[in-house]
N, C-alpha and C positions, 0 to 999 in steps of 0.2 A: 265622674266621667273622665275620659281622656281629653287631653288638649294637644293641639298642634301648634308648634312654634316654627315659623318659616324664616329661613335665612338665604339670601341670594348669593351665589358665588359664580365665578366665571365659568360659562359652559353648562351650568346645570342649576336646578333649584334644590335646596336641601330642606327637609322637614324633620323636626324633632318630635318624637312621640313621648308624651308624659303620661303617668298614671299606669294602672294595672287593670285593664279591662279585657275580658274574653269575648265581649259582644261585638267587636269590630275587627275587621282585617285592615291591613295597611291602606287598601284602596277604597274602603267603605267608611272610614272615619270622616265625619263631616267637618268641613273647614269652620274655624271659629274666628271671632274678632281677635286681632292680635293684642288688643288691650287686655284680654283675659290672660292672666298669668298662670303658669302651671301650679297646680296644687295637688298634693298627694299626702293624705293624713296630716295635713297641716305643716309638713316639712318643706323647706326650700329645696328646689331641684337644681342640680348643677347640669347645665346644658351640655357640657363637654362629655358627660357620662351617659347621655341619652343616645339611643340608636338613631341613625339617620336614614331618611329616604331621599335619594338624590335622583332627580329626573333629568333626562337629556333635554337640552333646549331644542335640538334639531328634531327629535322625535318625542314630543311631549304627550301627556295623557290625552286620549281621544284621537290621536293621530292614526292609531291602528288598533286592531282587536286583540293583539298578543303582546303581553309584557315580556320583554327580554331583559334579563338581569345579567350585567357584566360581572367579571371576576372581582372588580373593585366596587361592586354594589350600586352601580348606576342603572336606572330603569329606563328602557327604551320601549316605546309603543310603536309597533310595526304591523304591517299587513301580513297576516299568516299565509294567505294564499300566494302572495308574491314571494315570500321566503321559501315556501315549498316548491313553487314553480322554478325558481332559480337554482336551488340546491337540493339534489336528491339525498345528500348526506344529512342535511338539516331536516328534511322531510322524514327520513327514517328515525332520526333522533327524537323528533316530536311524537311519532307513532309509538316508539319504544317507551317513552316517558308516560304516555297515556295508558299503555298496557299495564305498566307498573302502578298506575293510578286507578286501577280497576275500571279502565275504559272510559273514565270521565274526561271530557275535553279540557285541555290545559288552558288556563288563563295566564299562567306565568311560566317562563322557560329560562332556566339558568344556563349560561354558556361560559366556558373558561377562556374568555378573551377580554383584554383590557379595554376600558371604555373608549379610549382614543382610537384604537385600532377598529373597534366595532363601529364607531361613528363613521370612519372612512369607508368601511365595507358596506354598511347600509346605505350610505349616500350614493355609492356607485351601483347598488342594486336598484334603488328607487329612482325612476326617471325624473321625478319631481325635484330631487335633491342633487342629481348628478352634476358635478362641477369638474371639468377636465383640466385641473391644475395639478400636474403630477410632479411633485418633488421626488427625487430618486429614492429617498428613504420611504416615503409613502408608497411609491411604486413597488418596491421590494416587498413591503409588508402586505400590500394588496394581493400580489401574486402568490405569496405564501398562503394567505387565507383563502384565496380563490381556488388554489390547488387542494388545500386541506378539505374544503367543503364541496369540491367538484363543481364550481361555478364556471362552467366552460364559456358562457357568454361573456363574462367579465374578462377571462383570460384572453379570449379572441379580440375583445375590444381594446385591451391594453396593447396587444401585439400590433393591431392595425394602427393605433394612435402613434406608437413609437415609429413604425415604418413611415408614416406620413409626416412626422415631425422630428425626424432623427437629428438633422443639423441644428434646429432650434433647441432641441433637448440637450445636445452636447455643448451648445454655447453656454448654457447655464451650469453644466456639470463637467466642464473640461479640466478636471484635475485628476491626478493619478489615483488617489484613494477611491474616488467615485468610479473611475474607469475599471478598476480591478473588481469592485463589488458588482458592477453592472455586467462585466464579462462573465463572472461566475454565475450570476443569475441568468444571463442569456444562454449559457451552456445548459443549465438545468432545465430551462423552459423551451429550449430549441429555437431561439430567436436569433437568426443569422445576422440580420442587419444591426441589431443591438450589439452583438459580439464584434462585428466589424467596426462599429463606431467606437467601441471600447479599445480595441486593438489599435485603432488609428491614434489614440492618445498614448497608449502604452509603448508603442514603437519608439516614441521620442524620449522616453525616460532616460536621464543621464546614467552613465555606467555606475556611478556611486550609489544610485537608488534602485538598481535593477533587483538586487536581492530583497530589498524592503517591499517593493511593489509588484514584483513579477515572479522571480524564480522560486521564492519560498512559498508561493501560493498556488501557482498553476500546476495542473497535472502534467506529467512528462510529455504527453503528446502535444498539449497546447504550448508548453514551453519550447519544444522543438520548433513549432510553427512560429512562435515569437522570434526565436534566434534566426530562423530562415528569412522572415520578413525584414527583420532589422538589418541583417547582412545585405539583403538586396537594396535596402534604402541607403546604406552607407556606400555601397558600390555605385549607386546612381549618382550620389553627390560627388564622389571622387571623379567619375567620368565627366560630369558636367563642369567641375572645376578645371579639369585638365583641358577640356575643350575651350573654356573661357580664356585660360592662360595662353593657349595656342593662338587664339584670335588676337591677343594683345602682345604677342611676342615681338613683332617689329617695333612696337612702341616702347617696349621695355629695354630694347637695345640702344635706344637713343634718348637723350634728354630732350627737354622742350626746345632748346636752341639748336638741335641738330648734332650735338656732341655725344659721343658714346658715354654711357653711364660709368661711374667709377666703381672700384671694388666695394666701397662701403655701401653704395646704393644697391649693388647687386646682392650683397649679404642681407640687406634689409628686405629686399624682395623675397629672397629665399626663405628667410625666417618667417615672414608674414604668411607665405603660402604653406609652410610646414605647420605653423600654429593653427591655421585654418583646417588643414587636413586632420591633425590630431583632435581638434575640437569636434569635427564632424564624426569621427570614429567614436568619440565619447558620447556625443549627443547628436544624432542625425536629424536635425530639425532646421527649419527656417530661422528660428530665433538664434540658434547657435551660429548659423551662417552670418547673420547680421552683426552679432556681437563681436565676432572675431575677424571681421574684414573692415578695417578702419577707413573712414571716408577720405582721410588724407592720402591714402594709398593711390587713389585715382589721380589726384593732383600731382603728387610727387614722382610717381614711378610708372603709372599705368595709363599714360596719355592715350586718349582715343578709345579706351576700353570700358569706360563706365557703362556704356549701353549694353555691353556683354554681361556685366554684373547685374544690371537691372533686369535683364531678360532672365538670368538664372534665378533671381529672387522671385520673379513672377511664376516661373515653372515650379519652383519649390512650393509655393503656396498652393498651386493647383494640385500638385502631388499629395500634399498633406490633407487636402479636402476630399480626396478620393478614398473610397472604402477599400481596404486591402483585401486581397483574395483569401478565402478561408478554405482550408483543405477539407476533404471528406464532406462535400456539400450535401450528401444524402442524409447526414445526421441532423440537418436543420429543416425546419418547417417553412421558413420564408426566405 
């Protein structure tokens, strides 16, 4: 007879099938005591050469009436009715497979998705397993699969979740690479708020990284929008810096003891302001503003104007938190 040898691995259970029997299928072979060693014609069996059955820990045997086999041969047990209800594509695939099987109801269904991706998808389909912890890589893959199998309820849920948790989501994914991926995904799935959140990050990209993260990847119309929004952001900073300096002008003309500042001090003031202006053009962001405006400038040359600078910093933070306007609003769903 055949023997089963079980080995546990992370995320699944694996079973080796030993022997050569035609009387059992994979799911009808009875379990045996693991003290029984494999024996076939008296020859030792190398376990690494034996076929594996790997069961999902999240969707184990008896969880559902349909066995779904992933592309890497992991078996998931899932509710057929729920799968058919959520996805018209999968429902048609099952019907087609049964037609090819002479009308017999399928017990096993093979699908060309990797087990990790299939686990995430089934968890979001099954209300008992659903766990709304969305890493952006998982989010992208879920939307791809939901689109492929026309699972509109999942697409709508993801869109709503992003809209309701946009700031929190970008707190965890506030980097340029993630922002680019998220914008392209938002464009594809018509998710306006997600696109705005991504552009909120991309607008601040330093000049040296624009080609890497923006211009080489965005379609022409979106790149023009990026240039427009970035230009407006730079212009805003320049106007605010000009206003701040105008408020501090009387203080810059006199030193702390009432004497006019000398030429060296005037040159220092001019150089600091020019460096700040160039920095803002290269990287229009709050961080750039803080990095290029030394604290000593307040004390040495800008007496009485520290409050103006603090006000500018607060306004810059508020501006960066706002979602930038997106052109052609009728292209978006939300």
